[in-house]
Structures are given as structure tokens and as C-alpha cells.
C-alpha positions as CSV (number, residue, x, y, z in Angstrom):
1,M,-126.8,-93.1,191.5
2,A,-130.4,-92.8,190.0
3,K,-132.0,-95.6,189.0
4,L,-132.7,-96.3,184.9
5,F,-135.1,-99.3,184.3
6,R,-134.8,-100.9,180.6
7,V,-137.7,-102.7,179.7
8,T,-138.1,-105.3,177.0
9,T,-141.1,-107.4,176.3
10,V,-138.8,-110.5,176.0
11,P,-135.1,-110.7,177.1
12,I,-133.9,-111.4,173.5
13,S,-134.6,-108.2,172.8
14,V,-132.1,-106.5,176.0
15,E,-129.6,-109.0,174.2
16,K,-129.4,-107.9,170.7
17,L,-131.2,-104.6,170.5
18,L,-129.7,-103.2,173.8
19,G,-126.8,-105.3,174.3
20,K,-123.5,-103.4,175.6
21,Q,-125.6,-100.1,175.6
22,L,-126.5,-101.2,178.9
23,T,-123.2,-101.8,180.2
24,F,-122.3,-98.3,179.0
25,M,-125.2,-96.5,180.8
26,N,-124.1,-99.0,184.2
27,Q,-121.5,-96.3,184.4
28,F,-123.5,-93.7,185.2
29,F,-126.9,-95.1,186.3
30,D,-127.9,-97.8,188.6
31,V,-129.2,-99.6,185.7
32,T,-131.8,-103.0,185.8
33,A,-133.3,-104.7,182.7
34,I,-136.4,-106.0,183.0
35,S,-137.5,-108.6,181.0
36,A,-139.5,-111.9,180.9
37,D,-137.9,-115.7,181.1
38,Q,-135.9,-115.7,183.9
39,E,-132.9,-117.7,183.3
40,Y,-132.4,-116.0,179.7
41,L,-132.8,-112.7,181.3
42,E,-130.2,-113.3,184.2
43,R,-127.6,-114.9,181.8
44,V,-127.8,-111.6,179.6
45,G,-127.4,-109.3,182.6
46,K,-124.3,-111.5,183.7
47,E,-122.8,-110.9,180.5
48,L,-123.7,-107.4,180.6
49,G,-123.0,-106.5,184.3
50,V,-126.2,-105.1,185.3
51,K,-129.1,-105.6,187.2
52,T,-131.9,-108.0,186.1
53,H,-135.5,-108.4,187.3
54,T,-138.1,-110.8,185.7
55,I,-142.0,-109.9,184.9
56,E,-143.8,-112.3,182.5
57,M,-144.9,-110.6,179.3
58,T,-146.4,-112.1,176.3
59,R,-146.0,-110.9,172.7
60,K,-149.8,-112.0,171.9
61,I,-152.4,-110.3,172.9
62,T,-153.5,-111.8,176.3
63,P,-155.3,-109.7,178.8
64,I,-155.2,-111.6,182.0
65,Q,-151.6,-111.9,181.8
66,D,-151.3,-108.8,180.8
67,L,-153.2,-107.2,183.6
68,R,-151.2,-109.7,186.0
69,S,-148.0,-108.4,184.4
70,L,-149.1,-104.4,184.9
71,W,-149.7,-105.1,188.5
72,E,-146.6,-106.4,189.2
73,M,-144.6,-103.7,187.3
74,Y,-146.4,-101.3,189.2
75,S,-145.6,-102.9,192.2
76,Y,-142.0,-103.3,191.6
77,F,-141.8,-99.4,190.4
78,K,-143.7,-98.1,193.4
79,G,-141.2,-100.1,195.9
80,E,-138.1,-99.2,193.9
81,K,-139.0,-95.5,193.2
82,P,-136.6,-95.6,189.8
83,E,-135.8,-92.1,188.5
84,I,-136.3,-93.4,184.7
85,V,-138.1,-96.0,183.2
86,H,-137.3,-96.8,179.7
87,T,-139.1,-99.2,177.4
88,H,-138.8,-101.1,174.0
89,T,-141.0,-103.3,171.9
90,P,-145.1,-102.7,171.8
91,K,-146.3,-105.1,174.9
92,A,-143.1,-103.9,177.2
93,G,-143.9,-100.0,176.4
94,L,-147.9,-100.8,176.7
95,I,-147.3,-102.3,180.5
96,G,-143.8,-100.0,181.5
97,M,-145.4,-96.7,180.9
98,M,-149.0,-97.5,182.3
99,A,-147.1,-98.9,185.3
100,A,-144.4,-95.8,185.5
101,K,-147.1,-93.5,185.3
102,L,-149.6,-94.8,188.1
103,A,-146.4,-95.6,190.1
104,G,-145.6,-91.9,189.9
105,V,-142.3,-92.3,187.9
106,K,-141.3,-88.7,186.6
107,I,-139.3,-89.7,183.6
108,R,-140.9,-92.0,181.3
109,L,-139.8,-92.6,178.1
110,H,-140.6,-95.3,175.2
111,T,-138.4,-96.0,172.2
112,V,-140.3,-96.9,169.2
113,A,-138.5,-99.2,166.9
114,G,-141.3,-100.4,164.4
115,L,-145.0,-100.4,164.5
116,P,-147.4,-103.5,163.6
117,L,-150.1,-101.1,162.6
118,M,-148.7,-100.2,159.8
119,E,-149.5,-103.4,158.2
120,A,-152.9,-103.8,160.3
121,T,-156.7,-102.9,159.1
122,G,-160.2,-102.8,160.1
123,N,-160.6,-103.5,164.0
124,K,-157.3,-104.9,164.1
125,R,-155.7,-101.4,163.5
126,K,-158.4,-99.6,165.6
127,V,-156.8,-101.9,168.9
128,L,-153.0,-101.0,167.8
129,N,-153.9,-97.5,167.2
130,F,-155.3,-97.1,170.6
131,V,-152.3,-99.2,172.5
132,E,-149.9,-97.1,170.9
133,K,-152.1,-93.4,172.2
134,L,-152.4,-95.2,175.4
135,T,-148.7,-96.0,175.7
136,Y,-147.8,-92.1,174.2
137,G,-150.0,-90.9,176.7
138,C,-148.7,-92.2,179.6
139,A,-144.8,-91.4,178.2
140,T,-143.2,-88.4,179.1
141,K,-141.1,-88.5,175.8
142,V,-141.3,-90.8,172.7
143,Y,-138.3,-91.5,170.8
144,P,-139.0,-92.8,167.3
145,N,-135.6,-94.6,166.1
146,S,-136.3,-93.0,162.6
147,Q,-137.4,-90.0,160.7
148,G,-139.6,-92.2,159.0
149,L,-141.3,-93.4,161.6
150,Y,-141.2,-89.6,163.4
151,D,-143.4,-88.3,160.6
152,F,-145.8,-91.5,160.7
153,I,-146.6,-90.9,164.2
154,L,-147.4,-87.4,163.7
155,K,-149.6,-87.9,160.4
156,E,-151.4,-90.5,162.4
157,K,-151.6,-88.0,165.5
158,L,-150.5,-91.1,167.7
159,G,-148.8,-88.6,170.4
160,K,-148.2,-84.9,170.9
161,P,-145.6,-83.2,168.9
162,E,-143.9,-82.0,171.9
163,K,-143.0,-85.4,173.2
164,I,-142.1,-86.8,170.1
165,E,-137.9,-86.8,169.1
166,V,-135.6,-88.3,167.1
167,I,-132.3,-89.2,168.5
168,G,-129.1,-88.3,166.6
169,N,-129.8,-89.5,162.8
170,G,-131.9,-92.6,164.2
171,S,-131.5,-96.1,165.4
172,S,-132.1,-97.7,169.3
173,N,-128.3,-98.7,169.6
174,G,-126.3,-97.9,166.6
175,I,-123.8,-100.1,165.2
176,D,-120.7,-101.5,166.9
177,V,-118.3,-101.2,163.8
178,S,-115.3,-103.2,165.7
179,H,-117.4,-106.1,166.1
180,F,-119.2,-105.8,162.9
181,D,-116.0,-106.1,160.9
182,P,-115.0,-108.1,157.8
183,A,-111.4,-108.0,158.8
184,L,-111.8,-110.2,162.0
185,F,-113.0,-113.4,159.5
186,S,-110.0,-114.9,157.3
187,D,-110.6,-116.3,153.8
188,E,-109.8,-119.8,155.6
189,A,-112.4,-119.7,157.9
190,N,-115.2,-118.3,155.1
191,Q,-113.7,-121.3,152.9
192,T,-114.4,-123.6,155.8
193,L,-118.0,-122.3,156.4
194,K,-119.0,-122.3,152.7
195,Q,-117.7,-125.6,152.4
196,Q,-119.8,-126.5,155.3
197,L,-123.1,-125.0,153.6
198,G,-122.4,-126.3,150.1
199,I,-121.4,-122.8,148.7
200,S,-118.9,-122.8,145.8
201,K,-116.3,-120.3,145.3
202,D,-118.2,-118.8,142.0
203,D,-121.7,-118.5,143.7
204,F,-123.2,-115.2,144.3
205,V,-124.8,-115.3,147.8
206,F,-127.8,-113.2,148.6
207,V,-128.4,-113.2,152.4
208,F,-131.4,-112.8,154.3
209,V,-131.4,-112.3,158.1
210,G,-134.5,-112.0,160.3
211,R,-137.8,-113.5,161.1
212,L,-139.1,-115.9,158.2
213,V,-142.9,-114.5,158.2
214,K,-144.9,-113.1,155.8
215,D,-143.9,-109.0,156.9
216,K,-140.4,-109.6,156.2
217,G,-141.2,-110.1,152.7
218,I,-140.4,-113.7,152.8
219,N,-142.8,-115.1,149.9
220,E,-141.5,-111.9,147.4
221,L,-138.2,-113.0,148.3
222,I,-138.3,-116.5,147.8
223,N,-140.3,-116.2,144.3
224,A,-138.0,-113.5,143.1
225,F,-134.9,-116.1,143.7
226,K,-136.6,-118.7,141.9
227,T,-137.2,-117.0,139.0
228,L,-133.4,-115.3,139.1
229,Q,-132.1,-118.7,139.0
230,L,-133.9,-119.8,135.9
231,S,-133.0,-116.3,134.0
232,N,-129.4,-115.9,135.6
233,P,-126.4,-117.9,134.2
234,Q,-124.5,-117.1,137.4
235,P,-124.5,-119.8,140.4
236,L,-126.5,-118.2,143.1
237,K,-127.1,-119.1,146.3
238,L,-129.6,-117.4,149.2
239,L,-128.9,-117.7,152.8
240,L,-131.5,-117.6,155.1
241,L,-130.8,-116.7,159.0
242,G,-133.2,-116.6,161.5
243,P,-136.6,-118.9,162.8
244,L,-139.6,-119.9,161.4
245,E,-142.7,-118.4,163.0
246,Q,-145.9,-120.0,161.2
247,D,-147.8,-119.1,164.5
248,L,-147.9,-115.4,164.4
249,D,-147.6,-114.5,160.4
250,P,-147.0,-117.4,158.4
251,L,-145.7,-118.1,154.9
252,S,-147.3,-119.2,151.9
253,Q,-147.6,-123.0,151.8
254,D,-145.8,-123.1,148.2
255,V,-143.0,-120.7,149.4
256,L,-142.1,-123.4,152.5
257,D,-142.2,-126.3,150.1
258,E,-139.7,-124.1,147.7
259,I,-137.1,-123.3,150.8
260,E,-137.4,-126.8,151.8
261,K,-136.8,-128.5,148.2
262,N,-134.7,-125.5,146.4
263,E,-130.7,-126.9,146.7
264,N,-129.8,-123.2,146.6
265,I,-131.6,-121.8,149.4
266,I,-129.7,-122.7,152.6
267,S,-132.1,-122.1,155.6
268,V,-130.0,-122.2,158.7
269,G,-132.3,-121.0,161.5
270,F,-131.6,-118.7,164.1
271,Q,-127.9,-117.8,165.1
272,K,-126.6,-116.0,167.8
273,D,-123.3,-114.9,165.5
274,V,-124.5,-113.6,162.3
275,R,-120.8,-112.2,161.2
276,P,-119.8,-115.3,160.0
277,Y,-122.7,-115.7,157.4
278,F,-122.2,-112.4,156.5
279,A,-118.6,-112.6,155.9
280,I,-119.6,-115.6,153.4
281,S,-122.1,-113.5,151.4
282,N,-122.3,-110.9,148.6
283,C,-125.4,-109.0,149.4
284,L,-128.1,-108.6,151.6
285,A,-131.7,-108.8,150.3
286,F,-134.1,-107.2,153.2
287,P,-137.6,-106.7,151.5
288,S,-139.4,-106.2,154.7
289,Y,-143.0,-104.3,154.7
290,R,-142.5,-102.6,158.0
291,E,-139.5,-101.5,160.2
292,G,-138.4,-98.9,162.6
293,F,-134.7,-98.6,162.3
294,P,-133.2,-101.7,161.1
295,N,-129.7,-103.1,162.8
296,V,-129.6,-105.9,159.8
297,V,-129.0,-103.3,157.4
298,L,-126.5,-101.7,159.6
299,Q,-124.5,-105.0,160.4
300,A,-124.5,-106.0,156.4
301,L,-123.1,-102.9,155.0
302,A,-120.5,-102.7,158.6
303,M,-119.5,-105.7,157.3
304,G,-119.2,-104.8,153.6
305,I,-121.6,-105.7,151.5
306,P,-124.4,-104.0,149.9
307,A,-128.1,-103.9,150.7
308,L,-130.8,-104.4,148.8
309,V,-133.8,-102.9,150.8
310,S,-137.3,-101.8,150.6
311,N,-138.4,-98.5,150.3
312,I,-139.9,-98.1,154.1
313,N,-139.0,-95.7,156.9
314,G,-135.7,-96.7,158.5
315,C,-134.5,-98.8,155.5
316,N,-134.7,-95.8,153.2
317,E,-133.0,-93.8,155.6
318,I,-129.7,-95.9,156.0
319,V,-129.5,-97.1,151.9
320,K,-128.9,-94.6,149.1
321,E,-130.1,-95.6,145.8
322,N,-126.7,-96.6,143.6
323,Y,-124.4,-95.7,146.6
324,N,-124.4,-98.2,149.2
325,G,-127.1,-100.4,147.8
326,L,-130.5,-100.6,145.9
327,I,-134.0,-99.4,147.1
328,F,-137.4,-101.0,145.9
329,P,-141.0,-100.8,146.4
330,P,-142.1,-103.4,149.4
331,K,-144.5,-106.2,148.4
332,D,-143.5,-105.8,145.0
333,E,-141.8,-109.1,143.8
334,S,-140.9,-108.1,140.5
335,S,-139.0,-105.1,141.5
336,L,-137.5,-106.8,144.0
337,L,-136.1,-109.3,141.3
338,D,-135.2,-106.5,139.5
339,S,-133.0,-104.8,141.9
340,M,-131.3,-108.7,142.1
341,E,-130.4,-109.0,138.5
342,K,-129.1,-105.4,138.8
343,I,-127.1,-106.0,141.7
344,L,-125.2,-108.5,139.6
345,K,-123.7,-106.2,137.4
346,N,-120.0,-106.4,138.2
347,D,-119.3,-102.8,137.7
348,L,-122.4,-101.5,140.0
349,Y,-121.5,-104.0,142.5
350,N,-117.9,-103.3,143.2
351,D,-118.7,-99.8,143.1
352,I,-121.6,-100.3,145.7
353,Q,-119.5,-102.7,147.9
354,A,-116.3,-100.2,147.8
355,V,-118.2,-97.7,150.4
356,S,-120.5,-100.1,151.9
357,R,-119.0,-99.8,155.2
358,S,-118.1,-96.4,155.5
359,S,-121.4,-95.7,154.8
360,I,-122.8,-96.4,158.3
361,M,-119.9,-94.7,160.5
362,I,-122.4,-92.1,161.5
363,Y,-124.2,-94.6,163.1
364,R,-121.7,-96.0,165.3
365,Q,-122.8,-97.0,168.5
366,E,-120.7,-94.4,170.9
367,V,-122.5,-91.9,169.2
368,I,-125.7,-92.7,169.7
369,W,-125.2,-93.6,173.6
370,E,-123.8,-90.4,174.2
371,L,-126.5,-88.8,172.9
372,L,-128.9,-90.9,174.9
373,K,-126.9,-90.2,178.1
374,E,-127.3,-86.4,177.5
375,N,-131.1,-86.9,176.9
376,Y,-131.0,-88.5,180.3
377,D,-129.2,-85.8,182.0
378,K,-131.2,-82.9,180.5
379,L,-134.7,-84.5,181.7
380,M,-133.1,-85.4,185.2
381,I,-132.4,-81.3,185.8
382,S,-135.6,-80.4,184.1
């Protein structure tokens, strides 16, 4: 059986980004998940039923550690001789693709699920451009997980056009619609969670899921919600799910203060299972500055709630204006506020909510997995 190595920088990406896709692929390939943090990675590997191998990597720019990681990965690939190495996330992509090329791996694949360089300027942008070009140069195929990313990569000349391909309609892993299903959560369970969080039955609940950082549009979201509370008679809540990462991309101090003091903003931190929180929410608010193909938007729609999203690639491919959500310009607090006000109108909300779940059935996981496997099979015989 051919060896397939899937590489991410940190194991939460193995768990959340890839998940059961690795279990599926393990039926046809000898799959090994490679990432940092041995204890976490091994636990995820056992849950998914795949082998693991730990190579420490960091998400930051750490040249000495990166060189050490490159040597370890090269040595491992040279000894194991995998037929396919498939990387995800920027640092794993750079190290994994370089190591695979140096080790003579025939099929070297990299999935692009968002580009930090989109928000970078000056010397940082030049460095990130170089890193992407080097990663794509070492790969034999590059899979942007949205049409918008595909267009951006070609426009910026980051890789050769013949290497770049979108799998299906986009997405790295699709959506498990049997897992993200509002029918799994009873009214009693929903009411219990609402009571625990201090949410009343009359509250309209906006929810955000993701890292609480500037690039996710949290500054604009908090300020828009604060304004909305003052102008709207309906009782409102804003539910925030995700870790606060002040070291990488900090929020402004006034926004941190507002999250702390506003009793209608409920921040519950990282949650392994976000479904119960979607089940008690009315609408996703997702004002991110940049994305690849955001799973959060797919998850919210699968759970039957409309999505308010910024007009960026990925988001604007999943959401159609006035159909399954609303779209507003990124970094535009007033337009976000307008969308939040608009969705509160009952007739519009009910029409959009009614089609939210059915609108994302084209992104079912099984479809994405089969298409990716077909790509692997074609590359193996070419």
C-alpha cells in the first residue's frame, strides 16, 4: 500500500481541519499524520485510527527551529520513502515541501487554506511572498481551497498556472452534515445551555467562532454590536467562541475592555464542540479580513443559521446575498452594522434561515474526499 504523509504545523489542524478524511484515506493508503506536540498528535491519531510521527514546528518565524525541523523531516522522508507528501498550513507547507523535494518524493502536494500575506505590507509582505513562491516551487501540485485563492495566486504570480487546481467546489475537507445537524440538539438541551450562559428566550443571539484576533474582524464586530444594542429595541447577545491570541494579532484595548464589561457579550473561549453553541444562536457574524474556505461558515449554515460574512474569497463563494446570508465589505464597521440590523427583520431572517442548511449540501465531506482520492490516484499512475 502506497505511503501517504499528511503534514500540518500543529495537531489541532490534523484534528479540526482534516479529521475523518484521514480515516477515509487510510482505507486506500498507508496514512501517517505528521505534526508537532507528540502527546496531542498521538491522541488525535488514535481517535482517527492513523499512524503519527512528531516533528516540532512553530507558527512563528523561528529560523533555527525551522532548520532543525527541515532536517528532521528530510531525514524521515528519506528513510520512509513515501509516495505522496501532502502539506497544510504555511509553516508545514514550506518545511514539508522543501524536505519532500530534497528527499526525492515524487508527488508533493500543498493545500492553501488562507494566505497571511494578503494582510501584510512592506518587508513582511516580501518575505511572505518569497515563502509562498518557494513552497509552491517545491510542490508538484498546489490546491487552493477556494476559487478566490486560485485567482489571487495566479494574479500575484506565486506559482505556475499548470500546478494550481481547485478540488471540486472548494474546501479542504467539506462539511459532515450528519454531525453538524440541528436536529441532534433538543429544545431542552438548548434551553439548559442558554440558562447557563444567561441568555433569555427573547434574545437574538449573534455568534462568532474563531480566534479572537484583529484579522478576524473582532474589533469591528464588538464596536458594531455595541452600537446595535443602543439603536435596536430587541434584546441581543453576542456569543464569542475561540481563544484570545494577543501575542500574534492583538485586539485594541477598548475592545478587550468592552468584551470584559458588556454583560451581553459572552466569551466562552475555545470549545472542542461548537455545535451546541450554534444550536442556541440565531445568526453567524463573521467579519474576517482573509480566509481560504472557512469551515465555520459551512458549519453555521449546516446547523441551520444564516451567515453574515465579509466580502472575501471563500466566504463570498459559500454565501449568496439575501439567499443564505448577507455580505458586507471587510474592515467596514458601518456595513457590518447595517447587515446586523437587516438580518433582525423577521421576514428576511425567516426566508434566509429556511434555506441555510440545504444551501451547503454541495460541500458534503464525502464528495470532497472522493475527488481528492481521484486526484491522488491519477497522480500515482501518471
